[in-house]
C-alpha positions as CSV (number, residue, x, y, z in Angstrom):
1,M,-43.5,10.3,8.2
2,K,-40.4,12.5,7.7
3,R,-38.9,9.7,5.5
4,L,-42.0,9.6,3.4
5,A,-41.8,13.3,2.8
6,F,-38.2,12.9,1.9
7,V,-38.9,10.1,-0.6
8,A,-41.7,12.2,-2.1
9,S,-39.6,15.2,-2.5
10,A,-36.7,13.2,-3.9
11,A,-39.0,11.5,-6.4
12,A,-40.4,14.9,-7.5
13,A,-36.9,16.4,-7.8
14,L,-35.6,13.4,-9.8
15,S,-38.2,13.8,-12.4
16,S,-36.4,17.0,-13.6
17,A,-32.9,16.0,-12.5
18,P,-30.1,15.2,-15.0
19,A,-29.8,11.5,-15.8
20,N,-26.6,11.0,-13.9
21,A,-28.1,12.4,-10.7
22,Q,-31.2,10.3,-11.1
23,N,-29.1,7.2,-11.7
24,T,-27.1,7.8,-8.6
25,C,-30.2,8.2,-6.4
26,E,-31.9,5.2,-7.9
27,A,-28.8,3.1,-7.3
28,A,-28.5,4.2,-3.7
29,A,-32.1,3.4,-2.9
30,F,-31.8,0.0,-4.7
31,S,-28.6,-0.8,-2.8
32,E,-30.3,0.1,0.5
33,A,-33.2,-2.2,-0.3
34,D,-31.0,-5.1,-1.6
35,T,-29.9,-6.1,1.9
36,N,-28.2,-9.3,0.8
37,G,-26.4,-7.7,-2.1
38,N,-27.5,-10.2,-4.8
39,G,-28.6,-7.6,-7.3
40,W,-32.3,-8.3,-6.8
41,V,-34.9,-7.1,-4.3
42,D,-37.1,-9.9,-3.2
43,Q,-40.5,-9.4,-1.6
44,S,-39.3,-9.4,2.0
45,E,-36.5,-6.9,1.2
46,F,-39.0,-4.7,-0.6
47,A,-41.5,-4.7,2.3
48,A,-38.7,-4.0,4.8
49,F,-37.7,-1.0,2.7
50,V,-41.0,0.5,1.8
51,M,-42.9,0.0,5.1
52,P,-40.7,2.4,7.2
53,N,-39.5,4.6,4.3
54,C,-42.8,5.1,2.5
55,G,-45.4,4.5,5.2
56,L,-47.0,1.4,3.7
57,D,-48.4,-1.5,5.7
58,F,-47.4,-5.1,4.9
59,G,-50.4,-5.8,2.6
60,E,-49.8,-2.6,0.6
61,A,-46.2,-3.4,0.2
62,N,-47.0,-6.9,-1.1
63,V,-49.5,-5.5,-3.6
64,L,-47.1,-2.9,-4.8
65,F,-44.4,-5.6,-5.2
66,A,-46.8,-7.9,-7.1
67,V,-47.8,-5.2,-9.6
68,S,-44.2,-4.1,-10.1
69,D,-42.7,-7.5,-10.8
70,N,-43.3,-7.1,-14.5
71,D,-41.5,-10.3,-15.5
72,M,-43.1,-12.2,-12.6
73,N,-39.8,-13.8,-11.5
74,G,-40.4,-13.1,-7.8
75,V,-37.8,-10.4,-7.5
76,L,-37.4,-6.8,-8.6
77,D,-34.5,-5.6,-10.7
78,A,-33.3,-2.0,-10.4
79,V,-35.8,-0.7,-13.0
80,E,-38.8,-2.5,-11.6
81,F,-37.8,-1.4,-8.1
82,W,-37.6,2.3,-9.0
83,R,-40.8,2.2,-11.0
84,A,-42.5,0.7,-7.9
85,I,-41.3,3.6,-5.8
86,Q,-42.4,6.1,-8.5
87,R,-45.9,4.5,-8.5
88,L,-46.4,5.8,-4.9
89,F,-46.2,9.4,-6.1
90,V,-48.1,9.4,-9.4
């Protein structure tokens, strides 16, 4: 629960942060989620990131992934990933 509160406060703070600070935080979160370092976050990596950090269950994580994969290529790029995280707090 503490991590969810942290992610929520970070998302709120980033909405008014300078672009370079926002980019740094986004890159750090994406790097943490991209456990194999291939530059994409697949569905299992996404679920492994959002379930403990954002308090989602497996089904919720999969739905969020599906609606966030805009180009429907089965992976999230950094922009799709961060937009997915932001959806949790809008």
